[in-house]
LOTILUM-225330 format. One line per 5 residues: number of its first residue (from 1); for each residue x, y, z of C-alpha. Coordinates in nm, 3 decimals, decimal comma. Layout:
# residues N
NUM = X:Y:Z ~ ...
# end
This chain:
# residues 331
1 = -1,644:-1,419:0,301 ~ -1,501:-1,087:0,152 ~ -1,155:-1,104:0,319 ~ -1,020:-0,680:0,359 ~ -0,724:-0,577:0,189
6 = -0,486:-0,511:0,468 ~ -0,153:-0,276:0,402 ~ 0,113:-0,413:0,580 ~ 0,394:-0,095:0,603 ~ 0,752:-0,231:0,617
11 = 0,882:0,010:0,829 ~ 1,227:0,095:0,899 ~ 1,434:-0,130:0,618 ~ 1,715:-0,192:0,825 ~ 1,541:-0,316:1,138
16 = 1,338:-0,647:1,150 ~ 1,029:-0,517:0,956 ~ 1,139:-0,707:0,613 ~ 1,180:-1,023:0,798 ~ 0,895:-1,013:1,024
21 = 0,645:-0,983:0,752 ~ 0,810:-1,243:0,526 ~ 0,792:-1,481:0,855 ~ 0,432:-1,356:0,903 ~ 0,318:-1,434:0,518
26 = 0,444:-1,755:0,532 ~ 0,142:-1,886:0,779 ~ -0,174:-1,934:0,622 ~ -0,386:-1,737:0,917 ~ -0,310:-1,444:0,765
31 = -0,413:-1,499:0,437 ~ -0,757:-1,691:0,561 ~ -0,828:-1,330:0,784 ~ -0,721:-1,087:0,503 ~ -0,580:-0,995:0,154
36 = -0,219:-0,880:0,252 ~ -0,044:-0,612:0,057 ~ 0,287:-0,449:0,150 ~ 0,393:-0,089:0,104 ~ 0,752:-0,121:0,092
41 = 1,049:-0,248:-0,104 ~ 1,051:-0,537:-0,292 ~ 1,404:-0,568:-0,309 ~ 1,474:-0,569:0,037 ~ 1,145:-0,803:0,133
46 = 1,352:-1,086:-0,144 ~ 1,668:-1,022:0,056 ~ 1,452:-1,075:0,394 ~ 1,269:-1,388:0,216 ~ 1,617:-1,544:0,199
51 = 1,754:-1,447:0,555 ~ 1,470:-1,622:0,714 ~ 1,445:-1,910:0,459 ~ 1,094:-1,809:0,337 ~ 0,996:-2,001:-0,050
56 = 0,738:-1,708:-0,065 ~ 0,792:-1,506:-0,410 ~ 0,753:-1,135:-0,405 ~ 0,570:-0,926:-0,708 ~ 0,621:-0,578:-0,743
61 = 0,366:-0,317:-0,810 ~ 0,341:0,033:-0,854 ~ 0,100:0,266:-0,634 ~ -0,137:0,268:-0,934 ~ -0,181:-0,143:-0,951
66 = -0,332:-0,223:-0,628 ~ -0,616:-0,370:-0,855 ~ -0,357:-0,590:-1,023 ~ -0,232:-0,771:-0,694 ~ -0,321:-1,163:-0,681
71 = -0,341:-1,205:-0,312 ~ -0,179:-1,575:-0,361 ~ -0,065:-1,741:-0,086 ~ 0,277:-1,834:-0,210 ~ 0,338:-1,461:-0,341
76 = 0,416:-1,122:-0,120 ~ 0,239:-0,847:-0,352 ~ 0,440:-0,524:-0,274 ~ 0,338:-0,213:-0,373 ~ 0,741:-0,121:-0,443
81 = 0,864:0,219:-0,373 ~ 1,208:0,174:-0,431 ~ 1,359:0,362:-0,196 ~ 1,590:0,105:-0,055 ~ 1,934:0,095:-0,203
86 = 2,065:-0,257:-0,232 ~ 2,321:-0,222:-0,007 ~ 2,172:-0,076:0,321 ~ 2,309:-0,211:0,644 ~ 2,097:-0,446:0,896
91 = 2,049:-0,287:1,177 ~ 2,203:0,098:1,140 ~ 2,067:0,360:1,172 ~ 1,972:0,568:0,845 ~ 1,826:0,881:0,703
96 = 1,746:0,685:0,394 ~ 1,534:0,403:0,577 ~ 1,404:0,670:0,840 ~ 1,271:0,855:0,526 ~ 1,111:0,584:0,328
101 = 0,927:0,421:0,672 ~ 0,753:0,784:0,639 ~ 0,690:0,681:0,271 ~ 0,540:0,378:0,287 ~ 0,300:0,494:0,627
106 = 0,216:0,807:0,399 ~ 0,126:0,611:0,074 ~ -0,062:0,352:0,309 ~ -0,261:0,585:0,432 ~ -0,368:0,730:0,111
111 = -0,470:0,415:0,034 ~ -0,734:0,387:0,300 ~ -0,818:0,730:0,308 ~ -0,925:0,662:-0,107 ~ -1,060:0,324:0,036
116 = -0,835:0,130:-0,179 ~ -0,747:-0,089:0,146 ~ -0,950:-0,162:0,445 ~ -0,712:-0,154:0,732 ~ -0,355:-0,060:0,775
121 = -0,077:-0,268:0,965 ~ 0,220:-0,132:1,030 ~ 0,545:-0,289:1,088 ~ 0,843:-0,054:1,323 ~ 1,002:0,226:1,246
126 = 1,295:0,360:1,440 ~ 1,235:0,731:1,587 ~ 1,563:0,808:1,551 ~ 1,603:0,722:1,172 ~ 1,254:0,889:1,089
131 = 1,373:1,195:1,270 ~ 1,716:1,165:1,078 ~ 1,499:1,129:0,747 ~ 1,338:1,472:0,831 ~ 1,018:1,371:0,982
136 = 0,985:1,515:1,338 ~ 0,718:1,279:1,488 ~ 0,749:1,100:1,785 ~ 0,619:0,776:1,614 ~ 0,315:0,614:1,407
141 = 0,047:0,721:1,596 ~ 0,118:1,052:1,563 ~ 0,195:1,045:1,162 ~ -0,141:0,894:1,116 ~ -0,293:1,187:1,356
146 = -0,100:1,466:1,112 ~ -0,163:1,271:0,712 ~ -0,569:1,238:0,820 ~ -0,588:1,577:1,024 ~ -0,714:1,397:1,321
151 = -0,662:1,654:1,595 ~ -0,658:1,368:1,877 ~ -0,635:1,035:1,882 ~ -0,529:0,726:2,161 ~ -0,297:0,464:2,179
156 = -0,436:0,134:2,247 ~ -0,229:-0,151:2,343 ~ -0,405:-0,508:2,327 ~ -0,313:-0,878:2,456 ~ -0,553:-1,167:2,485
161 = -0,517:-1,112:2,859 ~ -0,523:-0,714:2,897 ~ -0,639:-0,377:2,674 ~ -0,492:-0,056:2,772 ~ -0,512:0,299:2,641
166 = -0,303:0,573:2,737 ~ -0,427:0,930:2,818 ~ -0,053:1,020:2,733 ~ 0,179:0,847:2,527 ~ 0,523:0,973:2,363
171 = 0,588:1,294:2,589 ~ 0,821:1,307:2,912 ~ 0,664:1,224:3,273 ~ 0,663:1,591:3,424 ~ 0,494:1,697:3,120
176 = 0,233:1,383:3,117 ~ 0,114:1,496:3,417 ~ 0,087:1,860:3,326 ~ -0,095:1,762:3,018 ~ -0,354:1,558:3,200
181 = -0,681:1,691:3,262 ~ -1,048:1,613:3,285 ~ -1,165:1,677:2,924 ~ -0,850:1,484:2,827 ~ -0,949:1,171:3,031
186 = -1,320:1,203:2,968 ~ -1,228:1,188:2,559 ~ -0,971:0,878:2,592 ~ -1,228:0,672:2,810 ~ -1,465:0,776:2,551
191 = -1,252:0,619:2,267 ~ -1,193:0,323:2,450 ~ -1,558:0,239:2,523 ~ -1,652:0,302:2,159 ~ -1,396:0,018:2,053
196 = -1,513:-0,231:2,254 ~ -1,849:-0,135:2,204 ~ -1,775:-0,174:1,831 ~ -1,598:-0,518:1,875 ~ -1,957:-0,627:2,041
201 = -1,894:-0,546:2,429 ~ -2,205:-0,350:2,438 ~ -2,149:-0,300:2,821 ~ -1,757:-0,286:2,873 ~ -1,606:-0,226:3,243
206 = -1,345:0,021:3,227 ~ -1,055:0,064:3,467 ~ -0,919:0,414:3,531 ~ -0,525:0,439:3,675 ~ -0,433:0,725:3,899
211 = -0,147:0,916:3,847 ~ 0,012:0,880:4,208 ~ 0,084:0,545:4,417 ~ -0,184:0,416:4,533 ~ -0,391:0,632:4,353
216 = -0,279:0,936:4,564 ~ -0,428:0,795:4,906 ~ -0,676:1,066:4,950 ~ -0,395:1,330:4,927 ~ -0,151:1,096:5,109
221 = 0,057:1,112:4,800 ~ 0,084:1,372:4,512 ~ -0,050:1,739:4,528 ~ -0,429:1,622:4,485 ~ -0,382:1,515:4,120
226 = -0,638:1,233:4,134 ~ -0,894:1,467:4,250 ~ -0,823:1,722:4,003 ~ -0,782:1,580:3,687 ~ -0,919:1,237:3,671
231 = -1,237:1,208:3,910 ~ -1,409:1,467:3,738 ~ -1,353:1,285:3,376 ~ -1,538:0,949:3,570 ~ -1,802:1,143:3,675
236 = -1,890:1,295:3,357 ~ -1,843:0,899:3,218 ~ -2,078:0,813:3,480 ~ -2,373:1,013:3,363 ~ -2,352:0,859:3,050
241 = -2,438:0,535:3,177 ~ -2,111:0,375:3,159 ~ -1,944:0,129:3,374 ~ -1,651:0,337:3,443 ~ -1,461:0,310:3,843
246 = -1,150:0,504:3,940 ~ -0,903:0,660:4,016 ~ -0,722:0,324:4,129 ~ -0,444:0,230:4,195 ~ -0,253:0,088:3,902
251 = -0,077:-0,200:4,063 ~ -0,413:-0,335:4,172 ~ -0,609:-0,268:3,876 ~ -0,356:-0,432:3,616 ~ -0,360:-0,747:3,818
256 = -0,718:-0,769:3,810 ~ -0,788:-0,654:3,474 ~ -0,578:-0,909:3,352 ~ -0,734:-1,196:3,569 ~ -1,043:-1,054:3,346
261 = -1,256:-0,797:3,589 ~ -1,190:-0,532:3,355 ~ -1,224:-0,523:2,981 ~ -0,999:-0,204:2,927 ~ -0,744:-0,026:3,166
266 = -0,705:0,364:3,076 ~ -0,334:0,438:3,147 ~ -0,211:0,792:3,258 ~ 0,120:0,757:3,112 ~ 0,349:0,573:2,862
271 = 0,538:0,316:3,068 ~ 0,213:0,288:3,329 ~ 0,036:0,111:3,055 ~ 0,335:-0,026:2,840 ~ 0,540:-0,247:3,144
276 = 0,209:-0,414:3,199 ~ 0,150:-0,535:2,849 ~ 0,538:-0,627:2,762 ~ 0,554:-0,838:3,066 ~ 0,269:-1,046:2,954
281 = 0,446:-1,091:2,620 ~ 0,553:-0,867:2,358 ~ 0,483:-1,141:2,123 ~ 0,114:-1,128:2,183 ~ 0,076:-0,714:2,192
286 = -0,050:-0,526:1,931 ~ -0,061:-0,127:1,927 ~ -0,375:-0,001:1,821 ~ -0,478:0,322:1,707 ~ -0,813:0,454:1,829
291 = -0,994:0,752:1,712 ~ -0,843:0,752:1,372 ~ -1,111:0,739:1,038 ~ -0,887:0,407:0,908 ~ -0,787:0,146:1,109
296 = -0,442:0,086:1,213 ~ -0,261:-0,179:1,403 ~ 0,107:-0,228:1,461 ~ 0,319:-0,505:1,639 ~ 0,414:-0,412:1,961
301 = 0,811:-0,405:1,946 ~ 1,079:-0,198:1,769 ~ 1,336:-0,244:1,521 ~ 1,546:-0,467:1,682 ~ 1,830:-0,327:1,545
306 = 2,069:-0,594:1,765 ~ 1,886:-0,902:1,559 ~ 1,794:-0,743:1,266 ~ 1,986:-0,932:0,928 ~ 1,966:-1,271:1,129
311 = 1,628:-1,406:1,109 ~ 1,530:-1,406:1,473 ~ 1,292:-1,201:1,505 ~ 0,928:-1,365:1,612 ~ 0,654:-1,287:1,390
316 = 0,373:-1,399:1,654 ~ 0,273:-0,988:1,719 ~ 0,281:-0,929:1,358 ~ 0,020:-1,214:1,246 ~ -0,199:-1,089:1,561
321 = -0,186:-0,779:1,422 ~ -0,295:-0,871:1,099 ~ -0,577:-1,080:1,279 ~ -0,723:-0,738:1,493 ~ -0,672:-0,512:1,184
326 = -0,897:-0,746:0,957 ~ -1,117:-0,792:1,264 ~ -1,146:-0,413:1,306 ~ -1,208:-0,314:0,907 ~ -1,492:-0,206:0,777
331 = -1,727:-0,469:0,663
# end
């Protein structure tokens, strides 16, 4: 098997990203699935390795030395941008770390666009630090969309029991409701349908959440948002022959989906989709950006400044993100 090269961005160097990478790459499974290549800072990774008690060596490479990576199981190959000062504090907001996190993503994206790597797997960045560093994006999804010139993408959260794609993400709830309209809902369902078909499910069953409690209950709650914003999109999808059901009450739909009745849930806004996934366990969750010209997966947790530098971070979400990056990578 020709294992794909997966670029792992180090994320915010003051957070748990460096530690979670070193802990993940100490396991045999990621090396069986892919050839991991970190884009970050070699000295920071080495420091993180000492914190977590890793025996892995870190090998520093320049951005032009991808072909020199050896992908040995006892060594972490790192495209070393040398942006992190050795005395950077763990667990503290830093403009330097915020700017560096952006640069790591930018270089990894460039490698993916040029075909030097097959997929990107991102460690967490901190939005406040990102903004302090001069990059005013809500998160990874929007950065990658801008870098690739992609007008519209969707965030998908995936766990072994539940897959959720969001119509809106990092905007306020009032703004999210205003933004939702039939065309956006239909395109979001389309992106979710496409990723399921690509993964081998030729006839996925997709459940669509309502906006209001009980999906509006025939106009009893809300101001007709379901009828105006969601039902026309579902009708358009049904005309394509897709198995799409809704709008459904979100509380009921998530229960049915996690027991296996639906292959995908379409959530209308950030917390509607994120809450149920994180109840199932952050360590099992993976964030996938759907609609990009490059494959991107991510851990489903933040920078965890409260435990950064302690070695306590759980690496299971990163391992799962690497598995899904390898699985989705072009063959």
